[in-house]
C-alpha positions in Angstrom: -39.4 -24.9 -100.7 -39.7 -28.1 -98.4 -42.5 -30.7 -98.8 -44.7 -29.3 -95.8 -44.8 -25.5 -97.4 -45.3 -27.0 -100.9 -48.2 -29.1 -99.8 -49.5 -26.0 -97.5 -49.3 -23.5 -100.3 -51.1 -26.3 -103.1 -54.1 -26.6 -100.3 -54.5 -22.7 -100.0 -54.2 -22.7 -103.9 -57.1 -25.2 -104.1 -59.0 -23.8 -101.9 -58.9 -20.5 -103.8 -59.7 -22.2 -107.0 -62.7 -23.7 -105.3 -64.0 -20.5 -103.7 -63.5 -19.1 -107.2 -65.4 -21.8 -108.9 -68.1 -21.7 -106.3 -68.7 -18.0 -106.9 -68.6 -18.6 -110.8 -71.4 -21.1 -110.4 -73.3 -18.5 -108.4 -73.1 -15.9 -110.7 -74.1 -18.3 -113.5 -76.9 -19.9 -111.7 -79.0 -16.7 -110.7 -82.5 -18.6 -110.6 -83.7 -16.4 -113.5 -85.5 -18.1 -116.6 -82.7 -19.4 -119.0 -82.9 -18.2 -122.5 -82.7 -21.2 -125.3 -82.5 -19.6 -128.2 -83.1 -21.4 -131.9 -82.1 -19.8 -135.0 -84.1 -20.2 -138.4 -83.5 -21.4 -142.0 -79.8 -20.9 -143.1 -78.5 -18.9 -140.0 -76.7 -20.3 -137.0 -76.3 -19.6 -133.1 -74.3 -16.8 -134.5 -77.6 -14.7 -135.5 -78.5 -14.2 -131.7 -75.1 -12.8 -130.9 -75.8 -9.3 -129.9 -79.1 -10.3 -128.2 -77.3 -12.7 -126.2 -74.4 -10.3 -125.0 -77.3 -7.8 -123.7 -79.6 -10.5 -121.7 -75.9 -11.9 -120.3 -75.2 -8.2 -118.9 -78.7 -8.4 -117.2 -77.7 -11.7 -115.3 -79.7 -14.2 -117.7 -78.2 -17.4 -118.9 -78.3 -17.6 -122.5 -77.8 -21.0 -125.0 -77.8 -20.1 -128.7 -76.9 -23.7 -130.2 -76.1 -24.3 -133.8 -78.3 -27.3 -135.3 -76.7 -29.9 -137.4 -76.0 -29.1 -141.0 -76.1 -25.2 -140.2 -73.5 -22.4 -139.6 -70.6 -23.8 -138.2 -72.0 -27.5 -138.3 -72.5 -27.3 -142.0 -69.8 -30.0 -142.8 -72.4 -32.4 -140.9 -75.1 -31.9 -143.5 -76.7 -35.0 -145.1 -79.6 -36.3 -146.8 -80.7 -37.8 -143.4 -80.6 -34.7 -141.6 -84.0 -33.4 -141.1 -86.7 -32.1 -138.5 -85.8 -34.9 -136.0 -82.2 -34.2 -136.0 -82.9 -30.4 -135.0 -85.6 -31.4 -132.4 -82.8 -33.8 -130.8 -80.1 -31.2 -131.0 -82.0 -29.0 -128.9 -83.2 -31.8 -126.6 -79.6 -32.5 -125.9 -78.8 -29.3 -125.2 -81.3 -29.1 -122.3 -80.4 -32.8 -121.4 -76.6 -32.2 -120.8 -76.6 -28.7 -119.8 -79.3 -29.7 -117.0 -81.4 -26.5 -118.1 -84.9 -25.8 -116.3 -87.2 -23.0 -116.2 -86.7 -22.3 -120.0 -88.0 -19.6 -122.3 -87.8 -21.4 -125.7 -87.3 -19.1 -128.6 -87.7 -20.1 -132.3 -87.2 -18.1 -135.2 -88.8 -19.0 -138.9 -89.1 -22.6 -139.4 -87.6 -23.3 -136.0 -91.3 -22.7 -134.9 -91.1 -26.6 -136.1 -88.7 -27.7 -134.2 -89.1 -25.6 -130.8 -93.0 -27.4 -130.8 -91.3 -30.8 -131.1 -88.9 -30.1 -128.2 -91.8 -28.8 -126.0 -93.8 -31.9 -126.8 -91.4 -34.0 -125.3 -89.8 -31.8 -122.3 -92.7 -29.6 -121.5 -92.0 -29.6 -117.9 -88.6 -27.7 -118.6 -90.4 -24.7 -120.5 -91.6 -21.8 -118.6 -92.8 -20.1 -121.9 -92.3 -20.8 -125.6 -91.9 -17.9 -127.9 -92.4 -17.6 -131.9 -90.3 -15.0 -133.4 -92.0 -14.3 -136.7 -92.1 -18.2 -137.0 -94.1 -21.0 -138.2 -96.5 -22.2 -135.5 -97.4 -26.1 -136.2 -101.1 -27.1 -135.8 -103.4 -29.6 -137.2 -103.0 -29.4 -141.2 -99.8 -27.1 -140.8 -97.1 -29.8 -139.6 -94.3 -29.1 -142.0 -93.0 -26.3 -143.8 -93.7 -27.3 -147.0 -97.8 -27.7 -147.7 -98.7 -31.3 -148.9 -101.9 -32.3 -150.6 -104.2 -33.1 -147.9 -105.2 -36.4 -150.0 -102.2 -37.9 -151.4 -99.9 -36.2 -148.9 -97.4 -35.4 -151.9 -95.3 -32.0 -152.3 -96.9 -29.4 -154.6 -95.4 -29.2 -158.0 -94.2 -25.8 -157.6 -91.8 -26.9 -154.4 -90.5 -30.0 -156.8 -89.8 -27.5 -159.4 -88.0 -25.3 -156.6 -86.3 -28.0 -155.2 -84.5 -28.6 -158.4 -81.8 -25.5 -157.5 -80.8 -27.5 -154.1 -77.2 -28.3 -153.8 -76.7 -31.8 -153.9 -80.1 -32.3 -154.2 -80.8 -31.5 -150.2 -78.9 -28.3 -149.2 -81.3 -25.1 -149.6 -79.3 -22.2 -150.6 -80.8 -18.9 -149.6 -78.8 -16.7 -152.4 -80.3 -18.7 -155.2 -83.7 -17.6 -154.0 -83.6 -14.4 -152.1 -81.9 -11.0 -152.0 -80.7 -9.8 -148.6 -83.6 -7.3 -148.5 -85.8 -10.8 -147.3 -84.0 -10.6 -144.0 -82.8 -6.8 -143.3 -83.4 -3.7 -145.0 -81.0 -2.8 -148.1 -79.3 0.3 -146.0 -78.2 -2.2 -143.4 -74.9 -2.8 -145.2 -72.7 -3.9 -142.6 -75.4 -6.6 -141.6 -75.7 -7.6 -144.7 -71.6 -8.2 -145.5 -72.1 -9.9 -142.3 -74.7 -12.2 -143.7 -73.1 -13.1 -146.9 -70.2 -14.3 -144.8 -72.1 -16.6 -142.4 -75.2 -17.8 -144.0 -74.8 -21.2 -144.8 -77.1 -23.8 -146.7 -79.8 -25.7 -144.9 -80.9 -29.3 -144.7 -84.3 -29.5 -146.9 -85.7 -32.2 -144.3 -86.0 -29.9 -141.6 -88.8 -27.9 -144.0 -90.0 -31.4 -145.6 -90.5 -33.6 -142.8 -93.7 -33.7 -140.8 -93.9 -32.8 -137.0 -95.9 -35.8 -134.9 -96.5 -34.8 -131.4 -97.7 -37.1 -128.7 -98.3 -34.5 -126.0 -99.9 -31.4 -127.6 -96.6 -29.4 -128.5 -97.0 -25.8 -127.5 -100.5 -26.2 -126.0 -101.0 -25.6 -122.6 -97.7 -23.6 -122.3 -97.3 -19.7 -122.0 -97.0 -18.6 -125.4 -96.1 -15.4 -127.1 -95.7 -14.6 -130.7 -93.2 -11.9 -132.0 -94.6 -10.5 -135.7 -92.0 -8.6 -137.5 -94.0 -5.8 -138.6 -91.3 -3.7 -140.0 -90.7 -6.4 -142.7 -91.1 -4.5 -146.1 -90.1 -7.5 -148.3 -92.3 -10.3 -148.5 -94.1 -10.4 -145.1 -94.0 -13.2 -143.3 -97.8 -15.2 -144.6 -100.6 -15.8 -142.4 -99.9 -19.3 -142.8 -97.3 -18.9 -140.0 -99.1 -16.3 -137.9 -102.7 -17.0 -137.9 -103.0 -19.1 -134.5 -101.4 -16.3 -132.5 -104.1 -13.7 -133.1 -106.6 -16.3 -131.1 -107.1 -16.1 -127.4 -104.1 -17.6 -125.2 -101.6 -16.3 -126.9 -99.4 -12.9 -126.4 -99.2 -11.3 -129.4 -96.4 -8.8 -130.0 -96.0 -6.6 -133.1 -92.3 -5.3 -133.1 -91.6 -2.7 -135.7 -88.4 -4.5 -136.9 -87.4 -6.9 -140.1 -87.3 -10.0 -140.3 -83.6 -10.4 -138.8 -84.8 -8.1 -136.2 -82.4 -9.6 -133.4 -79.6 -8.2 -135.7 -80.8 -4.9 -136.9 -82.8 -4.1 -133.6 -81.0 -6.4 -130.8 -81.9 -4.0 -127.7 -85.7 -3.8 -128.6 -85.9 -7.5 -129.2 -83.7 -8.4 -125.7 -86.1 -5.5 -124.1 -89.2 -7.8 -125.4 -87.3 -11.1 -124.4 -87.0 -9.8 -121.1 -90.3 -8.9 -120.6 -91.9 -12.0 -121.6 -89.4 -13.4 -118.9 -90.5 -11.5 -116.1 -94.5 -12.5 -117.3 -93.9 -16.1 -116.9 
């Protein structure tokens, strides 16, 4: 092959690659809402795997980041990792992936995290969804209730904290059985949980959330309450505001980790919320 033939062949290949890239980009950026799913305590982005796959097949972009100190990022855990770290983790996903029109979902104590994200980037959020999660509001701005006068952590919590690894890593298996997350009959999922659950940096629970722009207020918002949970249902401290006007309150007959036991139902519910806006 002479130089001219080589150049012509190279140009043709480049054109084909460019066309492929354009086609791929057009497939990914469909104009549909983007899902950003934030995991709960002791978990990582892996907990949303099955739901993500279903939503992807329906043409949705789905992001399932893992927060610092959790999951595959457990090695980054330190006493300094807290609620602010996790908020910034998710803010940075939105910033560097250039996301907009987002359905922002948080599970369990990630309700604190997504509220902090919404407070900073409200114009990027189409809908905020609490999946059996803590809803922050006046008087409930952290995962652990403090004395309203002194601001001190309760004695029962300080006793509980004596179990933490290195003084700051919360260990699920030290305090809860697998049925806290899924029924005992879900043996395959329980094996997976035992492989993948990690410690969790305690300050994501104990740091106080500070808001400047109202958090989730003024946003379209939904709450999914997992009514199929048979072991230690989520408390009214977490759920209560979602029973008030202004919320789309949904009861799903699934356990706390319903995204793992009933991914189709959960994905269907997420999709219906995305359509509503």
